[in-house]
MIDOSE-1310 file (N, C-alpha, C; in nm, 2 decimals, decimal comma, always signed):
residues 147
mstn	+20,88/+6,24/+1,44/+20,94/+6,25/+1,31/+20,88/+6,37/+1,22; +20,75/+6,39/+1,23/+20,69/+6,49/+1,15/+20,74/+6,63/+1,20; +20,76/+6,64/+1,33/+20,81/+6,77/+1,39/+20,95/+6,80/+1,33; +21,04/+6,70/+1,32/+21,17/+6,71/+1,27/+21,16/+6,76/+1,12
lesk	+21,07/+6,70/+1,05/+21,05/+6,73/+0,91/+21,00/+6,88/+0,89; +20,91/+6,91/+0,98/+20,86/+7,05/+0,97/+20,96/+7,15/+1,01; +21,05/+7,12/+1,11/+21,15/+7,22/+1,14/+21,25/+7,23/+1,03; +21,28/+7,12/+0,96/+21,37/+7,13/+0,85/+21,31/+7,21/+0,73
endf	+21,18/+7,20/+0,71/+21,11/+7,28/+0,61/+21,11/+7,42/+0,65; +21,09/+7,45/+0,77/+21,09/+7,59/+0,82/+21,23/+7,65/+0,81; +21,33/+7,58/+0,84/+21,47/+7,63/+0,83/+21,50/+7,66/+0,68; +21,46/+7,57/+0,59/+21,48/+7,59/+0,45/+21,41/+7,71/+0,40
alki	+21,29/+7,73/+0,44/+21,21/+7,85/+0,40/+21,27/+7,98/+0,45; +21,32/+7,97/+0,57/+21,39/+8,09/+0,62/+21,52/+8,13/+0,54; +21,59/+8,02/+0,50/+21,71/+8,05/+0,42/+21,68/+8,11/+0,29; +21,57/+8,06/+0,23/+21,52/+8,12/+0,10/+21,48/+8,26/+0,11
vral	+21,41/+8,29/+0,22/+21,36/+8,43/+0,24/+21,48/+8,52/+0,26; +21,58/+8,48/+0,34/+21,71/+8,56/+0,36/+21,78/+8,58/+0,23; +21,79/+8,48/+0,15/+21,86/+8,49/+0,02/+21,79/+8,59/-0,07; +21,66/+8,58/-0,07/+21,58/+8,67/-0,16/+21,59/+8,82/-0,11
deta	+21,59/+8,84/+0,02/+21,60/+8,97/+0,08/+21,74/+9,03/+0,05; +21,84/+8,95/+0,06/+21,98/+9,00/+0,03/+22,00/+9,04/-0,12; +21,94/+8,96/-0,21/+21,96/+8,99/-0,35/+21,85/+9,08/-0,41; +21,75/+9,12/-0,33/+21,65/+9,21/-0,38/+21,70/+9,35/-0,41
snip	+21,80/+9,38/-0,33/+21,86/+9,52/-0,35/+21,95/+9,52/-0,47; +22,00/+9,41/-0,52/+22,09/+9,40/-0,63/+22,01/+9,39/-0,77; +21,88/+9,40/-0,77/+21,80/+9,39/-0,89/+21,81/+9,52/-0,97; +21,84/+9,51/-1,10/+21,86/+9,64/-1,18/+21,72/+9,71/-1,19
paai	+21,72/+9,85/-1,20/+21,60/+9,92/-1,21/+21,51/+9,89/-1,32; +21,56/+9,85/-1,44/+21,48/+9,81/-1,55/+21,40/+9,68/-1,52; +21,46/+9,59/-1,45/+21,39/+9,46/-1,41/+21,28/+9,49/-1,31; +21,31/+9,59/-1,22/+21,21/+9,63/-1,12/+21,09/+9,69/-1,19
dkla	+21,11/+9,77/-1,29/+21,00/+9,83/-1,36/+20,92/+9,72/-1,43; +20,99/+9,63/-1,49/+20,92/+9,52/-1,56/+20,84/+9,43/-1,46; +20,89/+9,40/-1,35/+20,82/+9,33/-1,25/+20,70/+9,41/-1,20; +20,72/+9,54/-1,18/+20,60/+9,62/-1,13/+20,49/+9,62/-1,24
aarr	+20,53/+9,63/-1,37/+20,43/+9,64/-1,47/+20,36/+9,50/-1,48; +20,44/+9,39/-1,46/+20,37/+9,26/-1,47/+20,28/+9,24/-1,35; +20,32/+9,29/-1,24/+20,23/+9,28/-1,12/+20,10/+9,36/-1,14; +20,11/+9,48/-1,19/+19,99/+9,56/-1,22/+19,90/+9,49/-1,32
taia	+19,96/+9,43/-1,43/+19,88/+9,35/-1,53/+19,81/+9,23/-1,46; +19,88/+9,16/-1,38/+19,83/+9,04/-1,31/+19,71/+9,08/-1,22; +19,73/+9,20/-1,15/+19,62/+9,24/-1,06/+19,50/+9,28/-1,14; +19,52/+9,35/-1,26/+19,41/+9,39/-1,34/+19,33/+9,27/-1,40
rkkp	+19,41/+9,16/-1,43/+19,34/+9,04/-1,48/+19,28/+8,95/-1,38; +19,31/+8,98/-1,26/+19,26/+8,89/-1,15/+19,11/+8,89/-1,14; +19,06/+8,77/-1,13/+18,91/+8,76/-1,12/+18,87/+8,82/-0,98; +18,75/+8,88/-0,98/+18,70/+8,94/-0,86/+18,67/+8,82/-0,76
ekva	+18,70/+8,85/-0,63/+18,68/+8,75/-0,53/+18,53/+8,74/-0,51; +18,48/+8,62/-0,48/+18,34/+8,60/-0,45/+18,31/+8,67/-0,31; +18,20/+8,74/-0,31/+18,16/+8,81/-0,19/+18,05/+8,72/-0,13; +18,07/+8,70/+0,00/+17,97/+8,61/+0,07/+17,84/+8,69/+0,08
vaap	+17,73/+8,63/+0,03/+17,60/+8,69/+0,04/+17,52/+8,61/+0,14; +17,46/+8,69/+0,23/+17,38/+8,62/+0,33/+17,25/+8,57/+0,27; +17,21/+8,45/+0,31/+17,09/+8,39/+0,26/+16,97/+8,46/+0,32; +16,86/+8,47/+0,25/+16,74/+8,54/+0,30/+16,69/+8,47/+0,42
vftp	+16,64/+8,55/+0,52/+16,59/+8,50/+0,64/+16,44/+8,51/+0,64; +16,37/+8,40/+0,65/+16,23/+8,40/+0,64/+16,17/+8,38/+0,78; +16,07/+8,47/+0,81/+16,00/+8,46/+0,94/+15,86/+8,42/+0,91; +15,80/+8,33/+0,99/+15,66/+8,29/+0,96/+15,57/+8,41/+1,00
vlag	+15,47/+8,42/+0,91/+15,37/+8,53/+0,94/+15,24/+8,46/+0,98; +15,20/+8,50/+1,10/+15,07/+8,44/+1,15/+14,97/+8,55/+1,16; +14,84/+8,52/+1,14/+14,74/+8,62/+1,14/+14,74/+8,69/+1,28; +14,74/+8,82/+1,27/+14,73/+8,90/+1,40/+14,86/+8,91/+1,47
agas	+14,97/+8,85/+1,43/+15,09/+8,86/+1,50/+15,17/+8,99/+1,48; +15,14/+9,05/+1,36/+15,21/+9,18/+1,33/+15,35/+9,16/+1,28; +15,39/+9,04/+1,25/+15,53/+9,02/+1,20/+15,53/+9,03/+1,05; +15,64/+9,05/+0,99/+15,65/+9,06/+0,84/+15,76/+8,96/+0,80
lsmg	+15,75/+8,93/+0,67/+15,85/+8,84/+0,61/+15,97/+8,91/+0,56; +16,08/+8,88/+0,62/+16,21/+8,95/+0,59/+16,29/+8,88/+0,48; +16,32/+8,94/+0,37/+16,39/+8,88/+0,26/+16,54/+8,93/+0,27; +16,57/+9,02/+0,35/+16,71/+9,07/+0,37/+16,75/+9,15/+0,25
gdds	+16,67/+9,22/+0,18/+16,71/+9,30/+0,07/+16,65/+9,44/+0,08; +16,57/+9,47/-0,02/+16,49/+9,59/-0,03/+16,39/+9,60/+0,08; +16,39/+9,70/+0,16/+16,29/+9,71/+0,27/+16,19/+9,83/+0,25; +16,16/+9,85/+0,12/+16,06/+9,95/+0,09/+15,92/+9,91/+0,14
parr	+15,84/+10,00/+0,18/+15,70/+9,96/+0,23/+15,62/+9,88/+0,14; +15,63/+9,91/+0,01/+15,55/+9,84/-0,09/+15,60/+9,69/-0,10; +15,73/+9,67/-0,09/+15,78/+9,54/-0,10/+15,75/+9,46/+0,03; +15,76/+9,52/+0,14/+15,72/+9,46/+0,27/+15,58/+9,42/+0,27
glia	+15,49/+9,50/+0,21/+15,35/+9,47/+0,21/+15,32/+9,35/+0,12; +15,39/+9,34/+0,00/+15,37/+9,23/-0,09/+15,42/+9,10/-0,03; +15,54/+9,11/+0,04/+15,60/+8,99/+0,10/+15,51/+8,94/+0,21; +15,45/+9,03/+0,29/+15,36/+9,00/+0,40/+15,24/+8,93/+0,35
klgg	+15,19/+8,97/+0,24/+15,07/+8,91/+0,18/+15,10/+8,77/+0,13; +15,21/+8,76/+0,06/+15,25/+8,63/+0,01/+15,29/+8,53/+0,12; +15,35/+8,59/+0,23/+15,38/+8,50/+0,34/+15,26/+8,45/+0,41; +15,15/+8,52/+0,42/+15,03/+8,47/+0,47/+14,96/+8,36/+0,39
lgli	+14,98/+8,37/+0,25/+14,93/+8,27/+0,17/+15,02/+8,15/+0,17; +15,14/+8,16/+0,21/+15,23/+8,05/+0,22/+15,18/+7,94/+0,31; +15,10/+7,97/+0,41/+15,05/+7,88/+0,51/+14,92/+7,81/+0,45; +14,86/+7,88/+0,36/+14,73/+7,82/+0,30/+14,76/+7,71/+0,20
wpla	+14,87/+7,73/+0,12/+14,90/+7,63/+0,01/+14,92/+7,49/+0,06; +15,00/+7,46/+0,17/+15,01/+7,32/+0,22/+14,88/+7,27/+0,27; +14,80/+7,36/+0,34/+14,67/+7,31/+0,39/+14,57/+7,28/+0,28; +14,57/+7,36/+0,17/+14,49/+7,33/+0,06/+14,53/+7,20/-0,01
alvi	+14,66/+7,18/-0,02/+14,71/+7,05/-0,09/+14,67/+6,93/+0,00; +14,67/+6,95/+0,13/+14,63/+6,84/+0,22/+14,48/+6,81/+0,21; +14,40/+6,91/+0,20/+14,26/+6,89/+0,19/+14,22/+6,83/+0,06; +14,28/+6,87/-0,05/+14,26/+6,82/-0,18/+14,30/+6,67/-0,19
giag	+14,42/+6,64/-0,13/+14,47/+6,50/-0,13/+14,38/+6,41/-0,05; +14,33/+6,45/+0,07/+14,24/+6,37/+0,15/+14,11/+6,35/+0,07; +14,06/+6,46/+0,01/+13,93/+6,44/-0,07/+13,95/+6,35/-0,19; +14,07/+6,35/-0,25/+14,09/+6,26/-0,36/+14,10/+6,12/-0,32
iayf	+14,16/+6,09/-0,20/+14,17/+5,96/-0,15/+14,03/+5,91/-0,11; +13,95/+5,99/-0,05/+13,82/+5,95/-0,01/+13,73/+5,92/-0,14; +13,74/+6,00/-0,24/+13,67/+5,98/-0,36/+13,71/+5,84/-0,43; +13,84/+5,82/-0,43/+13,90/+5,69/-0,49/+13,84/+5,57/-0,41
edqq	+13,85/+5,58/-0,28/+13,80/+5,47/-0,20/+13,65/+5,44/-0,22; +13,57/+5,55/-0,23/+13,43/+5,54/-0,25/+13,40/+5,47/-0,39; +13,48/+5,51/-0,49/+13,46/+5,45/-0,62/+13,50/+5,30/-0,62; +13,60/+5,26/-0,54/+13,64/+5,12/-0,53/+13,53/+5,04/-0,46
rkae	+13,47/+5,10/-0,35/+13,36/+5,03/-0,28/+13,24/+5,02/-0,37; +13,21/+5,12/-0,45/+13,09/+5,11/-0,54/+13,12/+5,00/-0,65; +13,24/+4,99/-0,70/+13,27/+4,89/-0,80/+13,26/+4,75/-0,74; +13,30/+4,73/-0,61/+13,29/+4,60/-0,55/+13,14/+4,56/-0,53
ladi	+13,06/+4,66/-0,49/+12,92/+4,63/-0,47/+12,85/+4,60/-0,60; +12,89/+4,67/-0,71/+12,83/+4,64/-0,84/+12,87/+4,50/-0,88; +12,99/+4,46/-0,86/+13,03/+4,32/-0,89/+12,95/+4,22/-0,82; +12,93/+4,24/-0,69/+12,84/+4,15/-0,61/+12,70/+4,15/-0,66
daam	+12,65/+4,26/-0,69/+12,51/+4,27/-0,75/+12,50/+4,19/-0,88; +12,60/+4,21/-0,97/+12,60/+4,15/-1,10/+12,61/+3,99/-1,08; +12,69/+3,95/-0,98/+12,71/+3,81/-0,96/+12,58/+3,75/-0,90; +12,51/+3,82/-0,82/+12,38/+3,77/-0,76/+12,27/+3,77/-0,87
msds	+12,27/+3,86/-0,96/+12,16/+3,86/-1,06/+12,19/+3,76/-1,17; +12,31/+3,73/-1,19/+12,34/+3,63/-1,29/+12,32/+3,49/-1,24; +12,32/+3,46/-1,11/+12,30/+3,33/-1,06/+12,16/+3,30/-1,03; +12,12/+3,18/-1,04/+11,99/+3,14/-1,00/+12,00/+3,06/-0,87
lpld	+11,99/+3,13/-0,76/+12,01/+3,08/-0,63/+11,87/+3,09/-0,56; +11,85/+3,00/-0,46/+11,73/+3,01/-0,38/+11,73/+3,14/-0,30; +11,61/+3,18/-0,26/+11,60/+3,31/-0,18/+11,67/+3,30/-0,05; +11,68/+3,18/+0,01/+11,74/+3,17/+0,14/+11,89/+3,20/+0,13
ayld	+11,96/+3,18/+0,02/+12,10/+3,21/+0,00/+12,13/+3,36/+0,02; +12,03/+3,44/-0,03/+12,05/+3,58/-0,03/+12,03/+3,63/+0,12; +11,96/+3,56/+0,20/+11,94/+3,61/+0,34/+12,05/+3,56/+0,43; +12,14/+3,48/+0,39/+12,25/+3,43/+0,47/+12,35/+3,54/+0,48
hgfn	+12,40/+3,56/+0,61/+12,49/+3,67/+0,63/+12,63/+3,64/+0,57; +12,67/+3,52/+0,56/+12,80/+3,48/+0,50/+12,80/+3,48/+0,35; +12,68/+3,50/+0,29/+12,67/+3,50/+0,15/+12,75/+3,61/+0,08; +12,75/+3,73/+0,14/+12,82/+3,85/+0,08/+12,97/+3,82/+0,08
ayls	+13,02/+3,76/+0,19/+13,16/+3,72/+0,21/+13,20/+3,61/+0,10; +13,10/+3,52/+0,08/+13,13/+3,42/-0,02/+13,14/+3,48/-0,16; +13,05/+3,57/-0,19/+13,05/+3,64/-0,32/+13,17/+3,73/-0,34; +13,22/+3,79/-0,23/+13,33/+3,88/-0,25/+13,46/+3,81/-0,27
rdh	+13,47/+3,68/-0,23/+13,59/+3,60/-0,26/+13,60/+3,58/-0,41; +13,72/+3,59/-0,47/+13,74/+3,56/-0,61/+13,74/+3,41/-0,63; +13,66/+3,36/-0,72/+13,66/+3,22/-0,76/+13,71/+3,20/-0,90
């Protein structure tokens, strides 16, 4: 059914094209001049088409590899040198963030452990327990439980 509809649409379009072609020669010269002027005005007002711009291509720079970072634009030697230096630093930033993050986590865990030991020490000093209770291995586990 869709092919029948498409063929009817195509036949109709061909009839319109033939009718326009036959009557195009009968248009008065003044109307042709007005249509040409309107076409020139429309073309002048037309927005410029968007030009496809290629995205920059980044190549990793490794020490001693001799590769450079390509941004796909200006290829002057000064720019290539700057990009190559920044590309080499690009690998350092994630590693520095990782080291700082691990150091921060280790510091936080150490502070938590010290706080827990200080709580146990405070609990032991505030109680009057016999000396044997402090020598019992399960005593630290008993004190670390919240009561």
